[in-house]
N, C-alpha and C positions, 0 to 999 in steps of 0.2 A: 324718810327724809331724803331730799335731792342733792344728788353727787355730781360734780363737773370736773373735767379733767383740767389741770394747769395750766396749759398749752390752750385748750379751748377759752379760758377765762383771760389769759393773755391778749390772745386775739381779738376779744372783742372788749379788751380794755377795762374789765371789771376791776372797781376798787375792793381789794380783798383786805380784810381786817382779821385781826386773831380772833382764834375759836378757843372757846372754852373745851370742846370735843376735839383729843387727840388724835384718835383712830377710831376705828369700827371695824368689825370681824365680818368676813365673806362667808360665803357659804361654804368654803373648803377651810374653815377654821383660821384662816391666814389675817394677819393685820393689814389693813388698808390706813396709811398715813393721813392726815386731815392736817393740810397745810394753811387753813384760813375759811372766812365764810365772806359771802359778798350779797347785798341785795340788790335784785336786778328784777327788772320788769319783763314777765314772759309774757308772750302775746298768744292768743289761741281764738282764730277767728275773728270776732270783732270784739273781745275780752281781754284786757290788759290787768293781769295781776303783779303785784309786788310778791317778791318770794325771796327767803334765805335760802343761798344755795352753798352748802360745803365744798369746798376744792381740796383737790387731791393730786400730788403728783403720779399717782398710781394708775391713773386711767386717761384714757384719749377722747372719752366721750361724754354725753349728758344723759342721768340716769333720772327720770322723773319719780318722784316718791310719791307715796300715797297721801301724805299730808299735803301736798300740793293740787293732786286729783281731787282730794276732798272738798278742797275751796272751790271748784267746777260745778258743783251740784252733779245733778244725772249725767252718767257715762253711759252711751250706748257703743257696743262692740259689735260691728259687722265681721265674722270671722272670715265668712264666705268671700267677700270681697277686698280683705285685708284693709279695714278703715274703722275709724271711731269717731264719735261724736259727742261733744259737753253740751249738755242742756237741749233745748228743743229747738230753736232757731238756729242756731251755728251750722255752717256746712260742714259737710264728712270730711275728715281728715284722713287722706291715703297714707298707709304704713309702708314703709319700705324695708325690705330683707335686708338683716344686719351683715355687714361683709368688713372681714378685718383687711384694712388696707395699711395700716400700722406697723411701726417695728416696736421691739420691746427694747427700751433703753435702760442700760446699767445707771441707778441712781444711787450716790452715797447716802447713806443710811444717817450716821452720825459724824460730827465732826472730828477729826482725829489728828495727832500732833505726828509729824513723819520727822524722824530724827536724822540728821546727816548722814550720808553715805550709808545708808541702811534701808531693807525692804519691811514693808507694816503690811499686814492682814487687815482689808478695809471693811468693815461691814455693808454692803449693798442689798439695794432690793431692784425687783424688775417692775418697769410699766405693764398695763395691760392695754391690749388693743379695743377689749370691750368686756362688757360687764360676763359675756358666757366663755373669756378666754381660759385656756386650760394649760396647765404648766407642762414642761418638757425639758428633756435634757438640752443644754445649749454651751455654745463657746463664747467666751467674750473676746473682744479684738485688742491686739495690742497696741497702744496708741501713748502720745504725750499728753499730760494732763494739762486742759487748758489754765490759764493764768497761774501756772506755777513754775518756777526755773528749774529745769532738768529732773521733772518728775514724769515716771512712766508706767502705765498698768500694763501688769503683763497679762497673757494669754492664760485664762482658766477655763477648767470644765467643771461645769455646775450640775448639780440634780434637778429634777423637776419640781420646783418650788419656786414662789414668789419673793419669799423672804427669810429671813435667817441664813444669808449665804455673806461668803467673803471672798475678795480677790487679792491677789498681791500687787501692791504699789512699792516702786523702787524710788526713794529721793536719791539721786545721783550727786546732789548739791552739796556744798559743805557746811551749810546752815541749817537750821531746823523751820520748817515750813509746816503750814496748819493746811490739810486738805478739807475743806467747808463741807458740810451738810447740803445735799442738794445739788453738788455737783455733778456732771454728765461724765460717765466712764465709757462713753461708745454706745454700741448697741449690740444683742445677743443673736447668735446665729444657730438656728437649730442644727443640734447633733445626733447622728445616726448610732444607737447603740447597736454593737454586734456583739452578740452572744458566743463566747468562748468555752472550748471544753477541754478538761484536764486529760481526756484522753487523746494520747498521739495517734495522728492520722495514718490511716494504711497506707495512703498514697505517698506521703511523705515521709521517706525512712530518716530515724535520727541519726545524728553523726554518732560515730562509735566512740565509746568513752575510752581513755587512754588509762592504762594501767601502771600510773606513775611507779608503783612499788617495785613491779617486776623491770620496767624500764631503767630505773637508778640502779638495780642490782645487777643489772647486765654490764652497766658502767664500771662497776667497782674493779678495782684492781686484781688480777687472779692469783696474785701471792698471800691474798686474805686466808686465813684457816678457815676451818667450817663454823669454829664458836666465834669467830669474827664476823662471819657472813651471817650467823643465825642471830648474832646480837644487832647488826645492823638493821637485817629485816624486821625485827622487832621492833627499833626505833623508828623506821619508816613507817610501819604499820601503825604504830601508836600516832604518830603525828601527821597522817595522811591527809587531812582534812587542810591544811596548809598549803597543799600543791594544786596548780591548776590542771583540770583535766579536760579541758576544752577550750573553743574560741570565745564561749560566752559568759565564763564564770568568773572573770576577774572585775573586781569592782573596785570602791575607792574604800581607804583605813584613815581612822584619825589617829592610829597608836604610832605613826613613825612620823618624826619631824626632821626635816632638813634645814640647816642652817648654814649661810654663806657668810665666811668672816671678810668683809671688805677693809678690816684695820682702820687705818687713818684716810681713806679715799672717800672722796665726796659721791654721794648718789649721782645718779647719772640722769638727767631731766629731759626729756624729749617731748616734744609736741605730738599730738596724735597724727596719725598718717590720714590723708584723705582715702575716702572709702566710698565705693561706688553706690548710688542709691538701692541697686538691687540688693547689696549684699548688707545693708543696714538692719534689715528684719533680723535677719539672722545672727547678727553679730548682739542685738538686743537680747535675744532668745538666752545666747549664750551667758550675758551678763546677768538675766533674772533666775537663771538656773544655776549661778555660781559655779559654771565651768570654768 
C-alpha cells in the first residue's frame, strides 16, 4: 500500500476521506495510525495514474507501495547510477538519498477529558521523519496547549519507542476541558542516556554518616542512672530510622497533617504577582511537580 504523511497531504490540498483501515504495523511491530485515504493522480514521466493513498499523521514523507508500482508495468532499476525507469519509453528517474530534515512531533493519540485543577496522563505518539527512522530516548518540551484555556503540557522523559507513550498535562482552569485527538504537544528533543554505577567513586569521597545514637546519647543529662541511659540507648537504636543522618535523606511524608484555624476570619485573596519571563518556566515546573 502507498502511504503519505498528513502534512504532505495538507500541503498539496488532497481531499481526505474516512478509511476502513485504522492502523498498520511497521517493521518494528509498532502501530502507524491511518487518518484517512485520498485518491490522487501521480505522474511518472508521461504517464498519469490515479491511485488511493492512505494518509497518516505519523509520517512526513511519501512511501510508494508495491500496488502502485505494479500498475506501471516493467520496472528497471539502475543501482550503479541510482535511477529507475518504468516501462521502455519513459526517461530514467534519478533517486535522491534520504535525508532526515524534519523533527519528531508529539501527537495526542486519543481524546481525553481534563478535569479542572488536576493533572492527567495523556496517551501520545511521535511522528517519523522517514520510513527508516529509529526511535530514541527523548524529552518533550513544556508549553501551553493551543486552543485550550490554562492547559499546560509538562516536560517528560520518554523511552525509545514511537507509540504507547504518555505525557503529563495540567488543566489549571476551573472548568472541565477536552484535549482532542491529533493535538500537537510540541516536539521531541533527543536525550543523552548516561549510564550510572551503584559503586561509589574513588575520586569523590562520600560525606561521613552521622551516628545519631551516640550524638543524642552525649546530649542526655549526666544525672541519669546507668539503667536509664541503657533504656534510652535501646529506644534510640530501635527508632534510629526516623532520624536524619545526612543532608540529602530528608524527603516528604504524607503521615503528618497541619491545620491552621482561621476561626471566623475570611480567607485573604490576592492577585498573582507579576513574574519575569525568565522565571515563568521554572514556576511552571514547580507547579507540575507539585512542589
